[in-house]
Phi, psi and omega in degrees: 000155174296140181271192183312123173077009180255161180238137172259126194235124178288109191284125175263320179201159176223182180221157184268118175248161176300328181298325183296329182291312181298311177306314185296319183289342189097011189254358189206083189284147178310154168287158180321128173082352178280153174305140178279004180269149174297175172112104187258001177202160178203168171224150188172191179241145183291120177268332184197150174253132185271170181307144169080001183268131177230159171095351180228156186224151175304128185099349178299139174270138193218159167230165194203138172278122176240155174273353182161170175098356180291340173274058185207171174285327175225151176213139177271122180239138169305141190294330182287357178246021168257148179229140175292156172295138181296159181301123168086009187248137171296156179297321192289322182293329189289345173298341181279358198257314199297323186281318183289325180292315188282328178294314188288319184290315183294333181267304183291325184253308185281326178264307184271350170058047177302134183242160170308132176094347179281163171259131165247131171260125181247116172278132185081050187284350174272359179282167177304311177302318186295309179302322175285327174299314174312299177309309179299314176301324178289325185294330185256010169091017174270168180261147192227127175244142182230151164245143181202165190257008181204161173295320177297314166313311183288325175301323177277344172288319181296322178296333177277345171120005174300140187267317181239119193248131189231104177289113191283340173292337196230345188232150177266116185295332180291312181302312184304316192283329167304309185304318186282347178246017181058041179089346195286310188102177176279132180282326179221141164235135182254110188238130180260358195263327181072230196306316188300319181266358189300311174305302186295326170300312177302325170299320187284346184292144167284176175294145189056022179290153178234126178250128173251116185259126179230002183208161178230037182303343187244015173111167189247347181238115180219167178267127169256120186278098183294335174300305182302317181292327180287322179301325179273354186047052184258168182228150181228121172232149181222124189229143164244170189248315191302325184271358183296151174300149183306320183301317178293319182290328181295315188292322183288312180301325176290322179293318180296316191293322183284322188262325186267320189296323177303317179298325173287317178304325183274347174095358179287339170232128188223146176289141170254117192245117182287311179195165179231134180229155180290153174312322178300350183241034179302322182299328181284326179297321190293317185296321179296312183290329177291329179279355190043043181261012178250169175229123186082217186267145168256125176254156173235141174251131180294000000 
């Protein structure tokens, strides 16, 4: 049964995130008290309410941000990490939303404060995070530049509204961003690479720019030129979501429900799902994500 302040959810679908791959490889242990199973988000129906929970009922269709446990039939979730399924959306598609919406909104808007008219550079524009960041930034009136590794992925980014398309295998993103902004640079950069891109990201920033690092696919240790950062009056932040206290996750989820859910309900922002596989084929789903052959999210159904 769910504990104090928790809700038990019958899982209908989960999604594959790179954190799941790292956990499988032994590099990313769940936070203390979290489920040992992978899965940082899910969609399903409420099966039971724990003591002290109000505002939800058994049978409600929900999606949820998790610290783990999405790859299961049932998962206990703090009530503050639940979201209703957006208006007009099917339950399965909702499983693609919690992790990307909370990650993008907390970093690009709550931390980096992207504003209308500014330029956002998104590395990995065709990923689950990237496809969501493009749509949200365009919805608030920002200009969006993206990097991706193929024409097909860049074309998908363009369909979602990306203004500047950069093939990182063939082009220098610093030069391309500067050219697209009359030399100014990007006001906000959402980065999944870490050390490998650190120096070039700082070069690509505009004066008063903000670099938000959310992944370390290119390594964890890099050299930061503080003089370059100082001259631009720029900021570098690095955040993770999974290990945050429930109170912080609750605040992020509440902000997502207030600011993002109306955009999803109206159809201005939508989940991009590459494919859906049964939970029994989780290994195959992991291979798809490892190969970066997907666009958007890979879902797993119970």
